[in-house]
N, C-alpha and C positions, 0 to 999 in steps of 0.2 A: 502495500499499499504505499503511496505517495505519503513524504512528508505533510503533515498539514501545514507548516509555516511557507510549504512552496506556493498555494495558494490563499491569498488574502482577499474576504469582502468588505467593499470600500461603501461606507456610509455616508450620506449625504444630507443635508440639513432643509428640514420642509420650513420653508421661511417666504416672505412675499416682501417684493423688491420693487419699494415705492421709487417713482421717478417725474422727474418734469420734463419736457420737451423746450429748451432752449431758444433753438433755433433747428431751420434747415434751409442749406444752403446747394445751389447746383453746382458741381465742378466740372468746369468746362478745358478740355486742354487748351498748356499755357503759351501754347504756339502752333503754326500752321502745320495740316495734316492731309494725306493724300485724299483723304471723302470732302467731297462737296454736298450741301445739303440737294437730297434728291441723288444721291449714291446711294449703290448695295453693292453687299457683298452676301460671295458663294458659301454658305454652307454643306458642308460634309453629311450623307448618311448616317455619320458616328457622331457627328454633331447635334442635330435635331430629331435622333430616334428617339422614342416616348419616352425611356429612361433618363434622358437628358433635358429635356422638357421641366427641370426645377430651379429651384434655388439652392444652391448649398450653403447653409448658415455656419459661421464658428464664430469663437469667441476667444478674445487673448486679454489676458490681465496684466498689468503691469504696477508696480509701487515705484514711486518717485521720490527720490531723495534728495532735497535741495536744490531740483531743476530750475533753471531761466527760461527754459525754451516752451513757449506756450504750448500746449498738444492741438487744440485744432485747427489751431494756425499754419503749426507745421506738417501736420499730416493732409490737411487740404492743400495747401501750395504744393509737395509731392505730390499728390495723387495728380493736381493739371499738369506736375512736368511729365508724369509718367503715362499720360493719359494720350501724350503727343506720339511716340514709338508703339504704343496698344491704344491706336483711336478706334479701333473696335468695340473695346468696353463704351466707349463714350456714346454707341448705335445705341439703337432699339430693333426688339425682334419683330417681324410680320411673318402672317401667314400668305403663299404665295399659291399654284394652280398644286392643286393633289395635296393638301395638306404640307407641302414643302414648305422650310420655315427661311427667311431669309433675314441677315441685317441691314436696317437701312438706315440714311444720316436725315436729319433735319434740322430745322433753328432751333428747337425748344428741348433738346438734350441734354446729354452730360450724364456725369456719376450723379447720386444724391449722397450728401454727410449729413448726420443728424449731432448736433450738440445737445444734449442730455446731462441734467445735473441729480443726483442723489443723496440724499443725505446721509445715507451708513456708510460706514465704513468700510473697507475691504474685508477688516477679520468678521464682520459681521455676517459677512455671506458661506462663514464657513470655512469647510475645507476646499482650499480653491483646486484642488490639484483633480477632485473627482468632479466629471462631468456630472450637471446639478440640471436639471428641465427646470428648475424655478428661476434660472437665469433667462428666462422668456425675455420677459420686459427690457434686457439688454440687447435685444436682436429686432430692431427695427420692421414693423410692418406696417402696410397703408390701412387707413380705415375701411374695413367690412373687405378685405382683401380677400379676393378665392383663391383657395386651395391648387397651387400647380400653376398659377396665373405667371407666366412669362411677358405675352404679348403686350408690345408698347409700356414695357416696365424698364426702369432705369437696371441696366445690366448690372451696376457693382451701387450695394448700397452699404453704406457705412457708419454706423451709429457708432462716437463716442460718448462715453454715459463717467462722468466726474463726480469722485466721490470727495465727501467732507476728509476724508486722511489725507489727500493728494493726491491719492492714486486714481487710477483710471481702466476701464476695459474700452476694445474698439468687437460693435461685434459687427460679424461681417456677411452680406450674402452677396456671391456672385452664382451670375446665370452659369449652369452648367452648358448650354448650349455654346457657350465660348470658349471655355476648356475643360478638362478634366482634370484631376489632383495635381497630376506633375506641372499642368500646364499652369495653374492655379498658385502654385511653390512656386514658379518661374516670375510670374505678375507678382507676388508680394514680397518677393524676394528687392525686385527693382525698384518700390514702393517703400518699401523698408530700408533699403542701401542710399535712395535717395533723399529719403526723411534725414538720416544719418551725417549724411555727407552734405548736405545744405544746396547740392544742384546734382542734375541728374546723372544718374548710374545705370547703366543696364549693359549686361551682359551675362546670357548672350544677345545679341539683338535679337527683340519678335520676328518670327515670322509668318503669315496668314497661311498664304499657300493650300486652301481647304481645295482646291481643286484636285488635289496630288490624289485624292480620293472619291473620284469622280466615280458612277458606278461603270460599268463593260457594256459594250452595244452588240450583241443583246447581252444581257444578264445571265450569268452562268454561275448558278445555284447548285453548288457541289455538296454538301450538308442537310441535313435534318433542320439543324438549328431549333432542338425543341424547347432552347433557354425562350423563345417568343412564342413557343405554341399556345393555341387560347387552352386556358384551365377551366374545368369543370369542377366545382368545388365538390368532390365526393367524402370529403374525410370531416372530422370532430376539431382538426387542428384550429382553420381561420373560424370557428365561429368560437372555439375557447379564448382567442385573442382576443379578436374584435368584441365582443359582446361581453367582457368580462374588465374592462378598464386594467390593460396589464399596466404593471409598474417597471419601473427601468432599475436593471440591478449592473452593480460594474465590479467586477474580480480583478485582482492585480495579480498577475500571474510570472511567476520568477521563472529566469533563464534555468535553474535546475529542473525545475518542473517539465519545462518543454522540451530538455534533452532527454529527459527520463520519458516521458509520451512520446515522443519521436521514433526512442528505441523500443517500446510497446509496440506500434503502429506500424512498424516497418512489414509492408507485405513481403509474402515468402518468395519470391524472387531477386534477382541481381538489379535491381533497379530501385535505388536509393530512392525515398520519400524527403519531403522537404519538412521545415518545421510550422509552413503554413498546412502543409497536407494533412500533418498529422492536428494540429491544433481544429483547422475545419472539420473535421473527421468528428474529432471527438466533441468539440462544440454543438454539430447538429446531431451528432447521437444522443445526449446528453437532452438537447433541448427535446429533442423527439420522445424521448421517454420520459422525462418528467412530464410532457402534457400528457402521456397515456393518450398517444391519437389512434383513432378507430378510425375504419374496419382496419387491419393488418394488411389487407392484399391492396391496399389504396398505393398509390405511387407519386412518393414525394422528390421534391425537388430542391438541390441545394446550388443557386448562382451567385457567382464570384465575377469581380474583373482582373481581365488578366493585362497589363501592360505591355502593349506591344509594339515598341518601338524597336527594340532591338530586333526584330524578328523579321522586319520591311527591308530587303537585298537588293531589290530590283525596282528601282534605284532606293536607295535607303533617304530616310526623311532626314531633309534638312536642321541644321542646328537652328535651334530658337522658336522649332514648331509650336505651338503652345494648345492646339488645337485637342480634341478629342482622339486619341490613338489605342483605347481600351475594348476589347472584345469582351461579350459576358460567356464564361462558361460554364457550362450544366453537368453535372453528377444527378441522376436518376435512380432511386431507387423505392422498394416497396416499404411499408413498415417494418413488416416480417423481419426483414432481411439488416434493417439498421437499429430495430432493438433485439432483437435476440442473434444477430450474425454477428462475427469479431471483428473488432477494431480495423486489423488490419484490411478484410474486405471493402468498409467504410474509407477508411485512407487510398487503396489504390484505385476506388472509385474517383475520390477528390483528385490525385493526382493523374489519373488518364483525360479526366477532363480539362485540365490546366494543359498539356501538353499537347492535349487536339488544338490550341489554338496554334495558329501559324498563321503564315504570311496569305497563302488560299484559303484559310477560313476567314482570315479579315475579307476580305476581295469577297468571299460568296457572304458574308454578312452584309455590305453595302450593299452587294447586288438583291440580297432578299429584302433588304428593306426597301428596296426601288420598285421591286416588285409588291412585297404586298402591304406594306407602310404598315405596322401596328400603330394603333389609336391608342389602347387603353394599356394601364400599367397592371397585371397580373400580378395576383397576392395568393390566390388559394393554393395549399398545400407547398410552402414555399418559404424557403429562410434565404435570404441573402446577406452574405458577409463583405463586407468592405473592409480592407486594409490599409490603416493608413500609416502601418510603423515604416513602410520604406520612405514615406515624407520628410523631409526636412524642417516640419514646421515650427519648429521651436529655433532653429537656425534663420529661417527666414523670414522672422518678424521681431527680429530687432531693429525697432525704428529709431535706434539713438538711449533708449531707456532701457536696457539691457533686454536680455533674455523675458520673457513673458512668464509668467508663475503658471499658468496653464495656457494651450492652444491646441483647438480642435472642436470637435462639435459636443455639441450638450444634449440631447433629449429627442431619444428615439420614438416617444409614443406616439407619435403620428404616423409614422410607421415601424408598430409593432414585429413584421417578419424580416427586419433588419437590425442585424448585429456587426457590431466596429469592432478592431483590433486596433487598437491607439499606441502608441509610444510612450513610454514612462517620462515624466516631464521635468526630471532632475539633471542636472547638468552631466551626473557617470550614472544614466539611467542604466547600465551593465545589461542590459538584453529585456531589460522588464519588461512586459507588456499588457495594457489595462484591457480587458475584456467587458464592454458592453452589449446588453440585452434585453430583450422585454418578456415579459413571463406573468402570467396571472398569480396572486397572492399565492391561489394554494397550491402552485407548482414550482415557488420558491426552492423550499428544506427539499425534493428531489432533487432538482436541479444541481444546487451545490454539492450535494451526496455524491451524484453521477461526475459532474467536476471532478471532484477531489477524488475519486477512483478511490472510494471509502469503502465501495463492494469488494474492491481488488485484492488478491494475496500477496501477503505480505513479502512473498519472494518474487513478486511481479509475474508472475503465470497468467496465462488465461484461460476460460472455459467461456461458453456461451454464457451463464449466467452473468458473468463479470466482464469480461473485456474481450 
């Protein structure tokens, strides 16, 4: 059995964060850009696929010690400078023929920055290293804003909240259609470096070039793309999550536990699994077991994004490309095989799904979207794992006030079938990760038991009842 110290449940404070909006400003590029009013830019099928038609909210907390730099002025001026090379972020999204999206430019656009004030101190928010859904007021949303609305919205929405202690938070919403996680880190790094230096710092130079992913003529769909198949909900999984108001749970997973799990999860073949393969399989399995999903013959899916940048060879992507270059990998298995099968089996499914993403798979995805153009997000019978541990989010977010105390997402409850792997926020995280997942309150005790391998034998051996 794994040491209990290897997995730690993290608890966050239940609280309300009252604040007042001080001002709202539109931030325009500080200089001329290649786009004139009336111009538009092509978005690839990877940019405007239904799963990318969202805003990704993240939050960053900073303590200030004797800083004379005004926060709002520093951040807004740096953003204006960065919006010159990253000018597409100053545009808007609109729909064209057949539901296809594009970026267009008009006279009244730009990014949006909000200055808010809060009479609380940062210490009043509890443990700032644990993602807390109560931080929602620190991310700006428009009054009566519709869920998943991206049309005619600012593509960068940033809320600076100044606390009574002198510290502040930056609540950021970036439109996923413009960049994936790695592209967002590139943009964030340029903004932060520019704020820190007091002048424009951009390295690498941003590259738009979305035509790189134009569909083939005629489209060639070589894969079944089960990740986008319509889901007919026939299990208890989705109902138990969406009808019981699930709670967010966070767990700190040590490097020792990850290594131990990887050894247990290694399939019986000569192809090694990764830490992600093992962790994703174990989380999926523990989650399904804790939810007691029925019926046992129902097929469940695990999906996760695979960064495909290094897979593109003919030709390779240009340096500085910040668009979406991710494919959705999908593992599928019956409830019975997940719950009663061995961890090695589930890990092999995850590994095979990850390795199936190739350059041809990506091109097939582009062509599939061109032909089918999925219009709705499918949740039924599915867990989606998002891996943030490879993002340099803490290093990229030093605006001149040091590394943030916390950087990343904070509330999964609006999409309770999403699980996030986060990097530990300390200066020396030592390979530790934080896993955030949503569960009905009634399933939380079972989940932590499965997660900690409390039912496995002390010598690490497996059987169908345990691993």
